VEXROFI-664936 format. One record per residue (C-alpha): y, z, x; residue in three letters. Coordinates in steps of 0.05 Angstrom, whole numbers, padded with zeros to 5 digits, always signed. Example, Ala and Ser with C-alpha at 12.3 -4.5 7.8 and 13.67 -1.06 7.14 Angstrom:
<nodes>
-00090+00156+00246ALA;-00021+00143+00273SER;
</nodes>
This chain:
<nodes>
+00000+00000+00000MET;+00050+00018+00054LEU;+00027-00032+00106THR;+00080-00083+00089ASN;+00134-00033+00068SER;+00200-00034+00108PRO;+00213+00031+00145VAL;+00277+00071+00147THR;+00290+00123+00200THR;+00337+00176+00174ILE;+00379+00216+00224LEU;+00425+00273+00204PRO;+00494+00273+00236VAL;+00548+00325+00241ILE;+00605+00276+00255ASP;+00594+00209+00220MET;+00650+00172+00256GLN;+00627+00196+00324ARG;+00556+00175+00308ALA;+00578+00108+00280ARG;+00619+00095+00343ASP;+00557+00108+00385PHE;+00509+00065+00344TYR;+00559+00008+00336GLU;+00597+00007+00401LYS;+00545+00033+00451LYS;+00481+00008+00419LEU;+00515-00052+00386ARG;+00476-00045+00322LEU;+00502-00085+00263LYS;+00527-00042+00206PRO;+00496-00055+00138ALA;+00543-00009+00102GLY;+00555+00056+00067GLN;+00508+00077+00011LYS;+00529+00115-00052ALA;+00493+00178-00027ASP;+00535+00181+00037GLY;+00485+00149+00084LYS;+00509+00096+00131PHE;+00456+00044+00148VAL;+00440-00006+00202TYR;+00391-00064+00196ALA;+00344-00071+00254CYS;+00290-00119+00274GLY;+00228-00128+00232GLY;+00262-00103+00170GLY;+00271-00033+00198ALA;+00332+00007+00179VAL;+00368+00066+00212ILE;+00404+00110+00163ALA;+00454+00164+00186LEU;+00470+00218+00136PHE;+00522+00273+00142PRO;+00493+00342+00148LYS;+00535+00403+00164ALA;+00506+00436+00225GLY;+00462+00376+00236GLY;+00392+00377+00263THR;+00365+00343+00324LYS;+00296+00320+00343ALA;+00266+00350+00405GLU;+00220+00290+00408HIS;+00233+00215+00408THR;+00265+00201+00341ALA;+00271+00125+00349ILE;+00241+00077+00399SER;+00268+00006+00407PHE;+00219-00046+00432GLN;+00251-00092+00484VAL;+00225-00151+00525ASP;+00256-00130+00591ASP;+00269-00055+00597ILE;+00307-00060+00663ALA;+00356-00110+00633ALA;+00363-00069+00569ALA;+00377-00005+00608VAL;+00430-00041+00651ALA;+00463-00072+00589ALA;+00466-00005+00553LEU;+00493+00030+00615GLN;+00551-00019+00614LYS;+00569+00005+00544THR;+00567+00078+00567GLY;+00497+00100+00548VAL;+00471+00154+00594VAL;+00397+00153+00608PHE;+00353+00214+00620GLU;+00314+00223+00684ASP;+00249+00263+00689TYR;+00205+00288+00745ASP;+00146+00323+00714PHE;+00072+00317+00727PRO;+00052+00254+00690GLY;+00123+00235+00673LEU;+00169+00211+00728LYS;+00226+00162+00719THR;+00248+00113+00772ILE;+00315+00080+00756ASP;+00310+00115+00688HIS;+00243+00082+00671VAL;+00173+00109+00672CYS;+00106+00076+00662VAL;+00062+00107+00609LEU;-00005+00072+00605GLY;+00009+00003+00575SER;+00084+00011+00567GLU;+00148+00026+00604LYS;+00198+00074+00572ALA;+00268+00100+00582ALA;+00303+00155+00541TRP;+00374+00172+00523PHE;+00408+00216+00472LYS;+00454+00199+00415ASP;+00517+00237+00398THR;+00477+00288+00357GLU;+00427+00302+00413GLY;+00370+00261+00384ASN;+00325+00228+00436TYR;+00323+00153+00430LEU;+00279+00108+00471CYS;+00271+00038+00497LEU;+00200+00014+00508HIS;+00170-00049+00537GLU;+00096-00066+00529ASP;+00063-00086+00594ILE;-00001-00126+00604ALA;
</nodes>
């Protein structure tokens, strides 16, 4: 039943304008508009949607809230750095980044935080 259903990721935000500036200016997502319930949405690839909704006090995910699949992670990291995105670096057993990217089995990944402290990720499948 849900196999072909579009997916919406909903993220609470404390400051809608600050969050919108990040998603539009730094990530360069195309705004799809404001909903009657206060959510602001962005259309993404494959029919996916990101919805920001105002929530006093906010909440933030301590795990990866969204992961964007890219064809070339090094190029995507470089492009986002030019817009001001700051990537996380890790040096833990089993998780070490080099130039902000780590290899995890069959994919490469790089993490950054949005204005609300949510962890967002870029990932590239590798053969």
